[in-house]
C-alpha positions in Angstrom: 2.8 15.9 -14.0 0.2 15.1 -12.0 -1.2 12.0 -13.7 1.7 10.4 -14.1 2.9 10.5 -10.7 -1.2 8.8 -9.8 -0.5 6.0 -12.7 3.3 5.7 -11.7 2.0 4.9 -7.9 -0.4 3.1 -9.0 2.3 0.5 -10.8 4.6 0.2 -8.2 2.0 -0.4 -5.8 0.6 -3.5 -8.2 4.7 -4.2 -8.5 5.1 -4.4 -5.1 1.4 -6.6 -4.2 2.7 -9.2 -6.9 6.8 -9.4 -5.8 8.0 -7.6 -8.3 10.8 -4.7 -7.6 11.7 -1.3 -8.6 13.7 0.9 -9.2 13.4 5.2 -8.3 16.7 7.0 -9.4 17.2 10.5 -8.8 17.2 11.8 -5.3 15.6 14.7 -5.4 12.3 17.0 -4.9 10.6 15.0 -7.5 10.4 11.7 -5.5 10.2 14.5 -2.7 6.9 15.4 -3.8 5.8 11.5 -4.9 6.7 10.3 -1.1 4.5 12.6 0.0 1.1 12.4 -2.0 1.7 7.9 -2.0 3.8 7.5 0.9 6.6 6.0 2.3 8.9 3.7 -0.4 7.0 0.0 -0.9 10.1 -3.0 0.3 10.2 -3.6 -3.1 11.4 -0.4 -4.2 14.9 0.9 -3.8 16.0 4.7 -4.1 19.2 5.3 -6.5 21.3 8.1 -7.0 24.6 8.1 -8.7 25.4 11.4 -7.0 28.1 10.3 -4.4 26.7 13.2 -2.5 23.3 12.1 -2.3 23.7 9.5 -0.2 22.3 11.6 3.1 20.1 13.5 1.2 16.7 11.9 3.8 16.6 11.2 6.9 13.1 8.7 6.0 14.6 6.2 3.5 18.7 5.7 2.6 19.7 6.7 -1.1 22.2 3.8 -2.2 24.8 4.1 -5.8 24.2 1.9 -8.3 26.8 -0.7 -7.3 25.5 -0.9 -4.5 22.6 -1.9 -5.8 23.2 -4.0 -8.8 21.2 -7.1 -8.3 18.1 -5.3 -7.7 18.4 -3.3 -10.4 18.7 -6.0 -13.0 15.6 -8.3 -11.6 14.0 -5.2 -11.6 10.6 -5.1 -13.7 10.5 -1.1 -13.4 12.2 2.3 -13.0 10.7 5.7 -11.8 13.9 8.2 -13.0 12.8 11.9 -11.4 14.8 13.5 -13.6 14.0 14.1 -17.4 17.4 15.9 -18.3 19.1 12.6 -17.6 16.8 10.2 -18.1 18.9 8.6 -21.5 22.0 9.0 -20.1 20.4 6.9 -16.4 18.7 4.0 -18.8 21.8 3.8 -21.4 24.4 3.1 -18.5 22.1 0.4 -16.9 22.4 -1.5 -20.1 25.9 -0.8 -20.8 27.1 -1.3 -17.0 24.3 -4.3 -16.3 23.0 -5.4 -19.8 19.5 -4.9 -18.4 17.1 -3.3 -20.7 13.4 -2.2 -19.3 10.5 -2.8 -21.8 9.1 1.3 -22.2 5.9 1.0 -20.9 8.0 0.3 -17.6 10.0 3.2 -17.7 8.5 6.1 -16.3 9.7 9.8 -15.8 8.4 11.4 -13.7 9.3 15.5 -14.2 8.1 18.1 -15.0 
């Protein structure tokens, strides 16, 4: 798990440097662990969670509902999903709702 976090951090930082956009999906403890080891959310990324209760998950960053950042999702190059349980459903819903597909190498599932 830790090696995946390090890899994801590098990909995310490279995307920020290159001007690409990213989605961090899942406001949960895994996301907090990722941020603890990798610093704050880059300017190129947004945190998304489809559960409206997660809106106030953290005072350090904003958690958006998918419809609030649909353009960002569509323009994103990479998605980091912080839940393995629902990852397939999340990727499928993005494809159905926004006609957006990510390259296989740009979908990073970060969960134990």
